[in-house]
C-alpha positions in Angstrom: -38.9 -12.7 -39.4 -35.8 -14.1 -41.1 -33.1 -17.2 -39.8 -30.7 -16.8 -42.7 -27.5 -14.9 -41.6 -25.2 -12.9 -43.4 -22.9 -14.5 -46.1 -19.7 -14.0 -45.6 -18.7 -10.7 -46.7 -22.2 -9.2 -46.9 -22.9 -6.3 -44.5 -23.9 -7.9 -41.2 -21.5 -10.8 -41.5 -19.4 -10.8 -37.9 -16.8 -13.4 -38.7 -16.1 -13.2 -35.1 -19.0 -15.0 -34.3 -18.5 -17.9 -36.6 -18.1 -21.3 -36.0 -14.5 -21.6 -37.9 -12.8 -18.2 -36.6 -11.1 -19.8 -33.3 -10.1 -23.0 -35.4 -7.3 -23.9 -37.5 -7.8 -25.1 -40.7 -7.3 -28.5 -39.7 -9.8 -29.0 -37.8 -12.8 -27.0 -39.3 -15.6 -28.8 -41.3 -15.4 -28.9 -45.1 -18.7 -26.5 -45.1 -16.2 -24.1 -41.9 -13.7 -24.3 -44.6 -15.6 -23.3 -47.7 -17.2 -19.7 -45.6 -14.1 -18.8 -44.2 -12.0 -19.0 -47.6 -15.6 -17.1 -48.9 -15.4 -14.5 -45.7 -11.2 -14.4 -46.7 -11.4 -13.7 -50.3 -14.5 -11.2 -49.8 -12.1 -9.1 -48.1 -9.5 -9.8 -50.5 -7.0 -12.4 -48.6 -6.3 -15.8 -49.6 -5.6 -16.9 -46.0 -7.5 -20.5 -46.9 -6.8 -21.4 -50.3 -4.6 -23.8 -49.1 -6.4 -25.4 -47.0 -9.8 -25.7 -49.4 -7.3 -26.5 -52.4 -5.9 -29.6 -50.5 -9.1 -30.6 -49.6 -10.6 -31.0 -53.0 -7.3 -32.4 -54.1 -6.3 -29.5 -56.2 -2.9 -28.5 -57.0 -1.2 -25.7 -55.2 -1.2 -23.6 -58.7 -4.9 -24.6 -59.1 -6.3 -21.2 -60.4 -3.0 -19.8 -61.3 -2.6 -18.4 -64.8 -1.0 -20.2 -67.6 2.4 -19.6 -68.1 3.6 -19.3 -71.9 6.6 -19.9 -73.5 
């Protein structure tokens, strides 16, 4: 029997039981933000992108396609 938990997006992952589920982003640890971002990304949402970028010192437009003149 394995103690490994399903990763966000995997079958069997219950985000409602995750430590980050009831916390605002500002109260989450870096690991919780990473896990929440991975979960939301897996369902097609960018809900945690802003908090993740802020913690990594990335600009708001990080990851946006380049605009050509």
